[in-house]
N, C-alpha and C positions, 0 to 999 in steps of 0.2 A: 370129469368135473371142471377141470381147467378150461377145456374147450367151451363148455357151456358158459362159463363166466366171461371168457373172451368174446363169445358170440353176443351175449347180452350187452357187453360194453360197446362192441362195434356197431350192433344193430340199433341199440336204444340210447345208451348213455352218451356216447360220443356226439350224437346229434343234438343233445340238450344244450341250451345256453350255459355259459360258465357259472352264472349265479345259481341255476338249478343243479348243476353238477356239484357245486360247493354245498348246497343244501343237502343233497343226497350223501355226500361224504360226511357231513356233520351228523346226519341221522345214523349212518353206519358206525362212526366212531363213538357216538354217545351210547349206542346200543352195546357195543363191545365194552365200554367202560362200565355200564350198568351190570353186565354179566360178570365182569371181574369183581366188582364190589359185592355182588351176591355170593360169589365163590368165597371171598374173604370172610364175609359174614357167616356163611355156613361153617367155615373152618373154625371161627371163633366160637360158634354155638357148640361145636364138638368138644370144646375144652370144659372140663368140670370145674365150675367156679363156686361150688357150694361151700358152705362154711363148716362142713362136717370133716373132721380129721379122722382118718382111719388109724388103726393101731400101727400100721407101717409108717404113716406120716409122723406119728408121735415118737416112734422108735428112731426114725431118721433125725428128728429134731433133737432128741435127747443125746444121740450119738454125736451130732455136730457140736452141741453145746459142751459136751464133755471134752471132745477133742480140742475145741477152741480154748476151754479153760486150762487144759494141760499145757497147750502151747503158750498161752499168755503167762501163766504162772512160772513156767520153765524159763521163759525169756526174762521175767522179772527177777528170778533167782540169779541168773547169769549177770545181770546188771548190778546187783548188790555185792557180788563177790569181788 
């Protein structure tokens, strides 16, 4: 594959004027950027952003709230002593 690319560059691209080589480089880089954006969008699409809370979500929230309350009120008791 590397030899093919080098051959294409040597036989075709290197003979182009600098402005056309810059245009080609711009097209290649823009294409790569679009591919990266598509990958990132697909990754975001895989994230469940629904408003539905599972029982596990609710249990996690309740546990966190309970732990936070215990820590908060324990700290408050220590300050009043």
